[in-house]
Every structure is written in C-alpha cells, then in structure tokens.
N, C-alpha and C positions, 0 to 999 in steps of 0.2 A: 666796573669803577665808578659809573655815575651813580649807583645804587649807595656805594660806600660812601660817597661825598654827600649824597643826599640825606643819608641817616645821620651823619655827622652835623649837617647843617641843621636838621630837625631837631636833634638832641640840644645843641647849643641855643638854637632859637627858644626852645620849650624852658630852658634854665635861665637864661639871661633875659628874657623879655616876655614874661607870660602875660603881663598886663596889654601886651601889644595883641596877643592872640585872642584873649578873653577877658571881657570886662569883670567877670565873675566866676567863681568855681563851677564846673560842669560835672555834674554826676555821670558816672560811667554809663553809657548807652547800651553796652553789651553785657549779658549776664550770661554764664556757663554753668552747666551742670555736668555730672559725670555718671555713667553706668557702665560697670565693669562685670564680667561674668568669666568664670574659669571652667575649660574643658578638662576632662579627665586626663588628659595628657599634660596638664600644667600650663596649656596656652591661654592667655588672657585676651578676652575681645573687649575692647574699649569702645565706648561710644561719647563722644563729647558734644553736647547740645548747647549752641550758642543761640540766644533770643536778643535778636536786635531791635530796639526802639524805631518807631517810626521816624523817617527823615535820615536816618543815618545808615551807613553800610561799612562792610569789611572787604577785606581782599582775600581771594581764594588761595589755595597753598603754593601755587605758582602763578607769577604775574604773567600777563600777556603783553604782547610787544606794543609799547606805547603807553603802557600804564605807569603812574608814578606813584609810590606808596610802599608800605612794608607788607608783604605776605604773610598770611597766618601760618605759624609754625608749630609744631609739636616736638617737645624733646624729653627724653626719660633720664632717669637719674642712673648714676653710675652702676655698671654691673647689668642692666636691664638690656635686652635684646630685641630689636624691632624684627619680628617675624613676618609682617604684611604691612607694607608702607601705608601711611595716613590717606584716605580719600575723603574728600569734601563733598556733600552733596546739600540741596537745598537751594534757598534764595539768600544771597549775599545781604539783601536788603531787608529781610525780616527773620528768617530763621535758618539755620544751617545744622548740619551734623557731620562730625569727623569720626570715623571709623578706621581703626586699625588692629591689628594683632601683636602681642608682644609676650615676652617671657619675663618675669620678675623673679629674680632669685628669693626662694622661700616665700613668695608672694608679697614681698615688701619692696618698697620704692616710692616714687613719685613721678608724676605726669605733669608736665608744664605746657600750657598752651599760651602762645603770646599773638597779640593782633594789633591792629591800628584801626580805630574807628574814624570815619570822615562823614561830613555832611556835606552840603552842595558848595559851601564856601571854604571850609578849612578842615584840618584834621587834628586830632587829640595825639599826644605823645603815645607811642606804642605802649600797651599794658601788657600784664601777664597775670596768670592764676595758676596756683598750684593745686594739685589733687593727689591724695593717697592711692597706691595702687593696690589697696585692699579690696576683695571682691565684694560685691552686693549680693550676688547669688551664684550658685554652681550652675554652669551650662551644662545640658546633658545631650546636647546635639540637635534639639529642635529648637525652633523660634517660640517665642511667648505664646504665639498664636496656638502653636501646635500643642500647649499644656492643655488645652480644651479637650483633645481628644482622649487623654489619660482619664479625664473625669468621665467621660462616656463610657469608657471599657470598665472602670471602677463601679459606675451604676448597674451596668450589665451583669457584672460579677456578683454585686449585692443581690441583684434580682435572682439570678441563678442559685445563690445560696439559699434563698428562701423556698424557690421551686424545688430544690433537693429535699427539703423536709417533707414534702407532700408525696414522697416515693414510698413504694411498700417497703423498702428496705429500711428506711429511717423511721418513718413515722411511728410503727410499732415500739420503736426502742425509746421513745419519750417516757411511757409510763414506767418501763423497766428501770431506765437510770434514775427517775424520781424515787421509785421504791428504794433503791440503793441509798439515796441521801437521806431518806427517812430513817432507815436503818443506821447510818452514820451517825445522823443527830442524836440517836438514842445513845450510841455507845460512845461517841466524843461529844459530850454537852458543849453547847455555845460554839462549836466549830462549823456548824451547817453552812452558815454564809462564806466562811473562808474557804471550806472545801468546794463550794459551789462556784466561786470566782476561780479557785485552781482548776477545776474541771473545764471551764469555758476557755481558759489559757491554754491548757494541754491541747485542746482540740485545734485551736488555732495554730499552735506550735507544730501539731503533727501533719497539718497540711502546708503550713508554709516553709517551715525550716528546711525541710529535704530540698526543695527547688532554690532556697536562698544559699544552702551548701553547695550546690552543683554550680550556681553562678559564681559564687564567691571563688571556689578552686579554679576554674576556667579564667577568672578576672586576675588571679594571682599568679596563674600560670603564664598568661600571654596578655593581660591587659585588656581593656573594653573592646579593643578590635577583635580579639579572639572570641570573646563572649558573644559579640554581635555576630561574627561569622557564624557561629554555631547555632545561634538563633535563626539567622538567615537561611543556614541550610535546613534547619527544622521547617521552616514556614514555606521554602520555595523548591526544595529538591524532590525529585519525584518518588524517591523511596519512602521518607517519612510521609508524605502527602499520599501515596496510595496505600500505606499501612494505616494511616488515621481513616482513611476512607473505609478499608475493609473493617476496621474495629468498629467504626459506628454502623456499618450495616450489621454486624455480628450482633452488637448491642441492642439494636432495634428488632431484630428477630427474636432476641431473649425476651425484651419488653413486649412482644406481641405474643408470648407464651410458647414459642418454639422450643426452648429449654431454658435452664436456669444457670446463670454464671455465679459462681461462689468461689471464694478464696479457699485454700486447701484447709480443711477441718482442723488439723493440727495446730496451724498457726492461730486460728481463732480461738480453739479451746485452751490453748495455752496461755493466751493473753487472759480469757475469761476466768481461768482458775487463779490467776496471779490477782485478780480484782478483789479476790475475797479477803485479802491480807487486811484492809482497811487503811486508814490515813491516807497521806499522800500518795504513797505507792499504790494503794488500791485505787485511789482516784485516777491515777496516770493509766492504768491498765483498763479501767473503766472506758476512759476515753479513746485508748488505743483499740479496745474491742468494738467501740461503737463505729470508729473510721474503717476498720477491717470490715465489719459486718455490712457497712452500708455502701463498701466499694462497688458492688455491681450496680447500683443505681447512680452513685456521684461520680464513677469513674469517667465516663464519657461527658458528663457537665464539666468536670475539672479539666478533662482534655480540651475541650473547646474554648474554655476560659483562657487557658494557657496559650494555645496556639494564637488565638485572637491577640493577646498581649505580646507574642514575641515579634510582632510586625514594628513595635517601637523600640524602645532604649532596653537595656539590659536588665534595669531595674524594675520595668514595668511588670513581669510576671511575678515579682515578690510582692509589688503592692496590690495587683488584682487580686493574687491569692489570699493575700491578709484580707482583703474586702471580702471575699467569697466565705472564708472561713469564720470571721466574725459573724457574718449574717448566718452563716449554718449552726454556729455554737451559740448565738445568742437566746433562741427560745428554751434550749436545753438548759441554759444557765438560769434563765429566769425561772422556770418551772422548779429547778433545784433550788432557788431562792425561797420559792413560794409554792409548795406542792399543793396547796388547796386550790390553785388555779387549774390542775390538772382535771377537776370535775367539769371545766367549762369547755373543754376541747372535744371536738366530736370522736366518737369510737372509730376503730378500724372497721373496714367493710368492703364491699366490691366497688365503692367509689376510689379506694385507693389504686385497685387494678385499672380503671379507667383512667386515671392520672397517669398510670406506667404506659399504657398503651398510647395515649396523647403524645407523651414524651418519645415513644418510639417513632411515631410519624414524623415529629420535628427531628429526630436524629437522621432519620433517612434523608430529608430535606438538607439539612446542615452538612450532612456528610459529602454530598457532592460539591460542597465548596471546596473540600481538599482536592477532588478530582479535577476541578476546574482550575485551580491554581497550577497543578502539574501539567494540565492540558495547555495553558497559556505560555507557561515559562520555557516549555519545550516544543511549542508549536505542532502539537499533535493534529489539532483540527477535528477531534472528535466530540468536543462539547460546546459547540458554538451556543451563541445566547438563546436563540429560539429552542433548541434543544433542551437546555437547561431549563428554561421558563416552562417548556411542555411538561418535564418532569415534576416542576414544582406544582403547576395547575393541577395535574393528577394527583400528586400525594395529598394536597390541601383539599381537594375534592373528596377523595376516599375519607379523610379525617372528618369532613363535614357530615358526609354518611354514617360514619360511626358515632358521632354525637348525637345524630336523629335516631340512632338505634337500629339502622337498616344494614349493618355490618356488626357481628359478634365474634370474638376472640374465644380461646379455650377457657379462660377463667372468668368470663364475662357473665353477669346475671344479666336476664332479660330486661330491656327497658320498658316497663308497663306504662308509663306516662313520660311526657317531657318536663322535666322542671324549668322554671323561669332561668336559672343559671345555665342550664343547658342550652336553653334557646337563645340566650344572650351569646352564647359561644358560638353557636351555629351562624348566627346572624354576622358575627365577626369574621369567621373562617370564610363563608361564602362571599363576603363583601371582598375580602383579600383575594380571592380568587377571580372575582370579577375585574378587580383592579389589575391583575397581571395580564389578563388576556389581551388588550391592546398592545402590550409589549411584543406580542408575537408578530406584529406589523411595524415595530419601530417606536413604540411610544417610550419616552425616556424612562419612566417609572422612578422618579427621583428617590423615593423613600427606600427604594432598595438597591440604588446605584452602588452601595460598597460590596453587596453580595453577589451581584450578577456579572457574567462576563462582560467585556467592553462592547458597546454597541457597535463598534466595527467589525466584531465578529459574525454579525448577523447578516444572513444572506439578502434577505429581502427587507428594505428599511425604507420607508416613504420619507420619514424626517431626513434621513442622510442624504437621499437622492435630491432633496429641495436644498439642503445645506451645500452639496457639492456644485448644484446649478448656480448658485450665488458667486461662485468663486471664479475670477476672471481666468481665462484659458491662458493668458501670458504668464500668472503666477504659477499654474501647474507646470507650465512647460520649463520655467525658469530653473526649477528645481529638480530636473532630471539628473539622473546618474549619483543620485545620493545614497552613501553607503547605508547598507542594511534596510532599505526601504523595500525590498522584495518581501521581507516577512515582517516588518514593524509598520504600524500606521496610527494615526490620531483622529479623534472623533471630531464630528462636526465639519468635516472637509478641510481640516488644517493641514496644509503641506509642509511638514517639519522635516529638518534634519536630525540624524541619529549619530552624528559624530560631531565632537565639539570643533577641531579644526576646520573642518569642511564648512560647518556652519558659521564660524568665525570669519573665514575667508570671504564667504557669500556676503555677510553683513558688512563688512568693510566696503565691499564692491558697490553694493546697494546704498551704502550710507545711512543704514537703520540700526537702531540698538539691538543686542542679542539677548533674547528671552532664553534663559536655561530653565528646564523643566527636570528636575530629579524625580523620576517616577518608577513604578514596579507594576509588574503583571499581577502580583499578588497584593498589592497595596489597596486596602478598602478605603482609606482616606482620599486616595489619588482619584479613585472614581467618584467618589462623592463631590470632590472639587470640581471635577470635569462636568458631571451632570447638573450639579447646582449652580455653579458660578460661572463656569465658562459658557454654559449654554445661553447666558444672558447676551441678547443681540449687541449690547454696547460693549461688552467684554470682548465678544467674538470678532467685532469689527475692528477693535484695536490690535488684537492678537493677529488677524490676518492682514491687516493693511499696513500697519506701522512697525511690526517687528519681524525679526527672523527667528523662528522658533526652533530650538535645539532640545529634543526629548532625550533624556539620557536614563534607559531601563537599568535599575542596580541590580535586577535578579533574572536577567535573561541569561539562559544557559547555552546559547550560540557560541561556538569556538570560532573566532574571527581568523582572518589570515595571519600567517606568521610575521609579516611586516607589520603588522599591528599590536603584536602582542606588548606587553608593559613588563619591565622588569623593577621591582620594588627595591628600596634601599638595603633590605636584608637579602636582596640576590634571588626572591622569589619571581617566577615568571607567571604572569597573569595572561590567561588564554581566552577566557570567554568574555563576553561583551559586557555581562552584569558585573564581574569582578572588576574589570576595567574602569567602568563607570563609578563603582563604589569607592575604588582607589582614588580616581580623581575628586570624588566629592569629599573625601576624608582629608586629602592632602591639600586640596584648594580651598575648600570652604569650612574643613573642620566639622562636617556633619556626616551622619550615616542613617539618616531617617529619610523617609519620603511621606509626603511631598515636599520639596524644597525648591522654591523659586528665586531666581536672582536675574537681575538685568544689568548687562555689561556694556561698556563701551566697547566695541571690538577692536578698536584700534590700541587703546591703552590696556585693555582687559581689566579695567577697573570696574567695580560696582558703581552704577550710577545712583542707585537709592537703596536704601537697607532690605535686605533679603525678607522672604516671608516664607511660611509654613501653612499648616492646616488652620483655615478659617473660612467659615462658609458665609461670611458677610461679603455679599456682592458690591456694595459701594465701597468697603475698604479697598478689594481687589481691584476695583476700577480706578480708585484714586492712585494705587500702587503702579498701574499701568501708565496712568497719565503722568504721575511724577518722574517717570522714566524718559518720558519725551520731553519735559520740560526741566531741564537742570542746568543752569546759567553757570554753575560752580563747577562744572566738569572741567577737569585739568587740560584736556585736549579735545576740542571738539571734533566732529566727524568730518566737518567741512574743511577746517583748517587742515587736519592730517592728511585728508586725502588730496 
C-alpha cells in the first residue's frame, strides 16, 4: 500500500512541480541495449544491458526491506509468454544485465523495460524503453565464446582436405581429370571454365549432401534434440567408438601395405563409363568416380573430421564437411581452369607411398582416441593416461625412425640420403616425442589436453599429489557421501558434487554460490578448459575456496538407482547419468553442448552472472568467477535467505 501511495505522490510531483525538482531538464542517465537469440525450439533468450552514468543508480527487480523507489520491471507484449523469469546481475550503480527467456508468437512482439534513476539527492520520474522481439541471431545451444571452437574444427577440416590430396589414391587423379577437361574444352568450345566450376561444386556436393540429408531427416523426424542424441550416441557409445577404432586400425594396416582397400569394381567402372558422355552429366560422373576411387585414402580422414565435429551442434558436421570438401576440390578445379599449371606439380612416385605410410602412423594414434572415449564413458579402466601416452610415444618414435629410413615397408624405396624436408619432419616428430615423455609422470601437456584421457586417470601423478596436498582436510571431509564420487572425479584436487540437488543443498548450507560445470568424458574442449584455464593458480584458488562445484557429465553411461530416474514430458524414462544430466541442461539452460558453465544462487536457483562456454582466455574466466562473488543486484542474498 505504501508503494502505491509513493508512486502516486511521485507522479503528481513530477507533473505539478517539475521546477521544484530540477532547475533545468536532465538527460536520461540510463541507456539500454537489447540482445536476443532464438533456439531451435523457438525459445528467445533476451539480454537487456543497462549502462548507468556516474553518480546515478537504479533499483533491482525486487526491492529490499527499507528501500524506497520503483523497482526495475520487464513486461512483454500481449500473447508473449515468459518461460524463465528475469534475473538482474551486475552493479546497479554502473552497469546491469537483465536476462530472461520467453516465447514470442511468430517471433514478433515487444519488450518493455521500466526503471527509475536516482542520484544522492533525488529521483527522476520512472522511465521506460521499448524493444522489438526480433532476433539478433539464431542461438545454436552454445555461448558466443563457444563459436570459437567451430572455427578451430573448420581449420582442421581444411587442413585434412589438403592432406588428402597428397595420398596415393588421390594425387594421380589430378592429371587424369585435367586431361578430361582438355578434351571437353575441345568438344564444347568456351565451356571449359563453366564445366570446371561445376566439377568442383559436384565434388563438394558429393561429400556434403549425404551427411546433410541424414541430419535433415533426423531433425524433421524429431527435432534438434533427436539429432543431438544421435550424434551423442555416435560420439560416446561403445559400439561406434570400438567400430571406428577397428576401422582406423584396418586402414592403418592398409596404408602400411598389408592389403589394399578398394570399393567394388562394378561401382567404380559404372561411374567411369558414364563419365564419357560429356557435358554436365559427364562432369558429374567424373566427380563421382574421383570420390569413389579416392575413398580408400579419404575414408578415414573424413571419418575423423565428422566424429570430431559431432561433439558440438547438429549443424557442425555439415559445416566441417563443407570446409573439407572445398579444400579437397579446390586444386582439381584450379587445374581444370588452367591445365598449363599441371606441368609445375611434381610427378607421382615413391614419395606418395611415404605420405601414405606417415598417414598410417597418424591413423594408429588417432584411432586410440575412440577407444579412450569408450573406456572413459563406461569406466572400463583399460586405457589410463599413462598407457595412452606410452602408445603415442612408441607410435611417433617409430614414425621418426621411418622418416630416417631405418624402417621400410612393402612398397617403399630405399632412402639413400636424407632430404632437408625429411630432416625437418624428423626434428618435429622427435621433438613431439620428447614433449610427451614428462606426461608419464603427470606433466599437464596442455597442447594435447583435448586428446589425452583426463589427468585424474593417471596412477602416478606428481602434480596431482601436490594439488591435493594444498586442499584443506576439512574441505575433503565435508563432502563425503557424494553421489557418484566413487567413479567420477575432477582434476587438480577439486572436490566436486556430481548431483545437482545434493550440490545445491550443500551450497545453501555453506553460504557459497554454486558453480555448475556441464562436461563430458569425450569432450575435447572440456579437457582443454581444465588444462589451460582451470590450472591457473588464481582460478583454482577461487574454485576451491569460494564455490561449491557441481560437475554434470552429459555422456556418462552409468545407470543410476531407480529413485534417481527421470521421466520426461513425453513419458520417456531416463536411467543413465549422462541422459539425466543432458535433459537437465536442455530443460533448465536450453543447451546441449559442453563445456557450459553457470553460476547460481543456490537459494533462488537464479543465475548470478551470464553463463560461459568454451573460451581459453584465463583473464575472462577469472573475471567470470569474480563476478559471481560480487553481485549486489542478486534478488535474494545468501545471508538474508539463510
């Protein structure tokens, strides 16, 4: 009642006696901007950012006892539905953010923010600003920081596309395809460049469209969640991972010369015969023949590119395969445009077999990554970090000996002298081997953090022993009885919870904010974040001393007790820890990618600061943690609520 009378009084006063309040007009000291992204499910995530001039302040969304003034409010246009209530974070005297989630019919509507600005002596009349509900961008489930990881994958795909050109299955095809276009140019005058362009586009389409069609079908059948589940199954289930491991070993043996992998001759011959027709039809079948013939060399490369990209969002495999195919098709298209350039490329020879053998060693090393993922998600314990490192050290040592000419395979020519290029490769290879050796005793090996098993799987780790020695005994004892702590752990001696409700209850008891880490055993970016960011002493100190950590593994295959099973809205029962955590991430935070970090007030369960994804900037992550501790605009403080 007091607030109502106060508002009426301020409104009358502002209209009837403005000269009493201000001697001259005052510019609005608060300026707002809007950011709006939309998920595939049609849920809009809105961020309203208010910048407040020095000497002024506004009020939080809910007034505290004893405060006089108008709280900041957010209202939506008719027909819009608030999915997640607004949360204000930041400093009410300088800059604030208001975050909420809503559904706008057909993506149209308005958002109105109302506030009151005050200085040390008086308050301005309440002001408001209206924004349209049109999206600024389409949200894909990751934070903007996570977008950096897709560029890393794209660059790797481009690199593999160029590497594939140097394989014995592909390189000899360059002069063959160029001769075809010389003939076409004679038959179809003036169409050489057009046909060359079509040839490149056909190669890109043959690599990209099949995976795009599969993704589209699964998306239309069940939405992005179904597509994500399929890719999650491919990336973490033991069946595809063991299958990919075996395939990589078979391809490696083929690269070493044990046997040759080829597609059925009828398939290749049929495509080759149809390529003689000429015109666009002939160009298409030339491209198809190239893709089929090169399969034995490009198959494992394509597989590794696709599997790496499935750890992100459903569209990433399409983008990465597009990048791979463009890089792969580019030289063919260039030589088809300008056949005279063909004279400048080296002739085929024994060097191509050496490239193939080198790729074979790399295939062996990469193949064990699939076995490692299955080992971690199912807790088999057969490929711990030092075992994995030992295998890599041996593999790359043998590769160095091969480059030196000390090891020869079936189709290799004798190495009579060591070229400068080979010497450079030898130096790089053995440098890499020497770099890995300290990892056998617990060195972090940050450059390989995304490819190695977690450092917690290492039996003997000097660094981990030191980290655990720095943790107070009381902190370790206080979290006894944690669910799933018997088979899950965290790096650097961090004692975490692995169940959300248990972590939240403990955080309320301790009066600390709750740090949620959505992670995964097979998450490459998660390991990189832990090794390159969490290992910083300042970050580690804050995480250990100021937060209650809750790590939720989204790909763990352990079946939990029946009382912890979760039933979804469509009646599906989730029994494994990974599916339960993935469901929680999707329904609560509208994300299905890892890593994803959120800081919550355990009492209100509201986010204290905007969440973060993959970003290796230590200073930004440190600021993220510090902001979670300094939040004067929290709607209910821990001390007040407890």
